[in-house]
N, C-alpha and C positions, 0 to 999 in steps of 0.2 A: 504494500500500500504506500501511496505517495503522501508528501507533506507540502502544503501550499500556503502561500501568503495571499490573502484576498483583501484588497483595500476597498473602503467604502462599504464595509460589511453590513452596516445597518440600513443601507440603501435598498431600493426596490429590487434591482437586478442582482446585486452582489449577495444579498441575503438568500435569495433562491439558489444561486450558484453554490454558496457555502452549504446549504441544506443538501443539495444533490451530491456534492462531494462527500459529505459526512455519511449520507445514505449508502454510498458506494464503498464505505470503509476507510476513506482517506482521513487525514487529520488536517486541520485548518487553523492558522493564526489569522484572525480577522482584525483589521484596524479601521477606526472611524473616529472623526472628531465630534460627531453628533452636533453639527452646526445647525443653526436655525434658518437655513435656506427655505424650509417649509416646516410645518408643525412637527415638533420633535416627538410628540406622542406617537406618531406613526413609526418613526425610527426605533423608538424604545419597544414598541410592539414587535417589530420584526426581530430586533436583537434578542428580545426575551424568548423567542422560539428557538434560538441557537444556544444561549447560555445554559450551561449545565449538561449539554450533550457531550458524551465521550468523544475526545479527539478535538474539541473546540476550545480555543483560547482567544480572549478578547483583549486588545490593547487600545486605549483611547489616546490617539495622537493625530496630528495633522500632517499629511504627506508633504505639504509645502514647507514644513519645518525641517530644514536640512540636518540639523543636529540630531533631532529625534529619529530620523530615518537612518542616519549613520550608526546610531546605537540600537537599532531595532532588534538585531539578533541577540543583544545582551539583555534587552528588556523581556524578551520572550522566555518561556519556561525552559527548564533543563532539557526536555525532550526536543524542543525546537532547535536549541543550539547544537545538540548532539547530532541531529540528522540533517540539518540544513533544509533549504527549500528546493524542491524540484522546479518550481515555477513561481513567478509573481503574476497575479491576475489583477491588473489595475483597473478597477471599476469605480474608484473614487473620482468624483468630478463635481464641479459646479455645472449644473445642466439648466436648460431652459433658454429659449431664444429671447423672450421678452425681458426677463430679469437682467440679462447681460447688457441690455441697453442702459439700464439704470446704474449698474456697478460693474463695469468691465474689468476692473483691477483684480477683483477676487477670482475671476475666471482665469486670468493669466497666472495668478499665484497657484491655484489648485491644478489647473489643467496642463499648464506648461511647466512651471517650476516643480510641481509635485511629480509629474512624469519624469522630469530630468533627475530628481533625487532618487527615484526608484530605479531608473536605468543605471545610474551610477552605483547604486547598491548592488544590483545584479552583476555589474562589471567587477566590483571589488570582491564580492563573495562567490564569484564564478557560478552564478545561477544562469543556466543556459537557455531558459525559456521565459518569454515575456508576452503577456496578452494585454492589449490596450483596447478599452471600449471607446469607440468613436461614434459618429452620428451621421444620419442621413442629411442633416442640415448643412453638411459640408458641401453638398452639391450646388447650392445657390439657386439662382433663378434659371428658368427655362431648361431644366434638366430633361433629357428624354425619359419617357415613361414606357415600361418600367426602366429604372435607372441602373446601368451597369457600373462596375467599379472604375472603369476608365473614363467615365464622364467627367467633364470639367469640375474640379474642386478647388481651383485657384482664385475664385472670386466669391468668398463668403459674404453673407449679407448682414452678419452681426458678430459681436465679439465672441459669443459662444462657439460658433462654427470656426472662426479664425483661431481661437485658442486650441481647438481640437486639431486643426490643420498643423499648427505648430508642434503639438505633441506627436502627431504622426511623423513629421519631419525628423524630430529627435530620435524616434524609434528607428528610422532608417539609418541615421548616422551611427547609432550604437550597434546596429546590425553590421554595417559596413566596417566600422573600426574594430569592433570587439567580437564579432561573430555571434552575437546574441540572436537566437531564433525568435522571430517576432511574428505574432499574428495580430493584426488590427481588425477588429470586428466593428462594422458600421451598423448601428441599430436603427431600425425604422419604427418609431412611435410604439413603444412597448406599453402594454396594459395587462390588467389582471387583478386578482385579489391583493389587497394591501398596496395598491398602486400609489404613485406619487399624488398627493392631493392638489398639487398645482397644475395637474394635467387634466385634459378634457374628460377622460373616462371616469375618474373618481368624481369629478365635479358633477357630471351629468347624473351619476347614480345618487349622489347626495342631494343635489338640488331638486331633482324630480321627485324622489322619494319623500323629501321633507316639505314639498310644496314651496320651495324657494325659487326665486327668479333665475332662470337660465340666461346667463349673459353670453350672447352670441356675437363674436366679432366677425364682421362681414356679412355676406348674404347667405352663408351656410352652404354654398355650392363648392367651396374648397374641399378637396378630397385627401384622404390619408390611407396608406396601407398599414393598418395596425397589426402588431405582432404580439402574440400571447406570451406571457412571462415564461412558461415552461419551455416553449420552443426556443426562446432567446437563451435561457440558461443552458439548455442542452447543446445548442450550437456553440456557445462560448466554451464549454468544457471540451467539446470535440476539437476546438482550436488549439488544445494543448499538444496535439501531435506535432512532430517535427515538420516544418514547412519552409524553413529558410526565412523568407520575408514575404508575407502576403497580406493584402487588404481584401476583406471578404464582407460582402453585404449579408446581413441577417434581417429578413423582412417578411411580412405577411403576404400571403398569396391572394388576399382579397382587398380590394380598394373600395372605399365607401365615401360618399359625400356626407358632410356633417349633418345636413338636414335629415338624411336617411338614417344616420346613427341615432339622432334624437328620437325618431319614430320607433326605432328598435327598442330603445330604453323605455319609451312610453308603453309599448306592448308588454315588455317583460315585467315592468313594475306595476302596470295597471293604473297609471295616473297620467294626466295630460300635463305637458310642460308649459310653464308660463314664461314666454320668451321675451327678452329685451334685446333688440338688435342694436349693436354698437358698431362704430366704424372699424373697418379692417385694420389690423395692426401691421405696421410696415415691416416688422421683423419676421412675420409669419410667411411661410412658403404657401403657394396656392395649391400645390399637390406634392405628394410623395408616394412612391411605389417602387419596391425593390425588384431588380433582376437578381435572382438567386441561383443562376446556373453554376456559378463558380463555387458556391457553398456546397451544392450537390456533388460537383465533381471532386473537390478537394476534401470535403468533410463527410460526404454521404448524408447531408442534411437537407431537409425540406420542412417547412412549417406543417404541422399536423393538426393543430386545433383550429377549427373553423371560427369565424368571427362571431357567429351567433352563440356557439357553445362557450366561447371565451367570455363574452359579455354576460351570458347567463351565469357563469361561474362568479364573475365579479358582483353581480346583483345579489346572488345567494350569499356570498361572503359578506356583503354590506348588511344584508338583513340580519345575519347571524351576529355581527359585531356592531349592530346599530346603536346600542346603548352608549358607546363611546365614539364610534366612527361618525355619528351625526354631529358631534361637537368639534370635529377636526376642522381647523381653519383652512379654507381653500384659496385665500388671497395672499 
């Protein structure tokens, strides 16, 4: 069994990756700074499902803190130091296109400096595998649909995408200079139970179920290729295989317009949405939809969970956790 470092472990995707690795019998050191980018109660809920499990150890630290990362292996428990890490799975990030317009500096600190600190850690400790979570937002405007990995990514529309492009470039440099095997996975709009509350899927579940106003930016005709959390976590773990240096899309096989998505939530919840239409946000992309042929070829991966099944799972989770999930802040 292998031993992994997973960053951002209280986050939506990283917590599920850690769960799957533990289920497979591996051990995980998870790090997270539990920042307040969104309601911390959601992060503590996810972390609580991991803490106490055999093979899991949690360290609270910030990947942008160079000194903390340099001492990471000495902070981890005895077993961690003895066996070392087979790979670093860097899923810690400041995410979200709109928030990056307000505070671009923290995106540079976490997504670029944090990635650099972890790559340097891999180099010094001779850790041969590095996974970086990147984003479909990197493709910018007018990307072909579905979007292949070789589509233009040199013209980001906001600091979030720009910071991820910088992190990707650092990964290539460390692969070239030090031979680190790097898999960069570009995620396309991930959703599911315990999803980020600043994203549309959780918001729709909460707003419609609680009779709150659904705030819709734009006319609702923008489309997204949503990807279920289990599919994303499974693809990320498959990326641990030796690949040299590869950039791979992980995205849903179904694209839907936001207006249609609202109608799906209405049907599953059994309540009508009260919609307030707002101006389109300039940081938002009009459409995203992944071409995943490369993922199938290199990883044997394709999305398996249908959109309706995934949204049904999210709605069922919300209903089960409603006592506290209804209080989660979505702004």
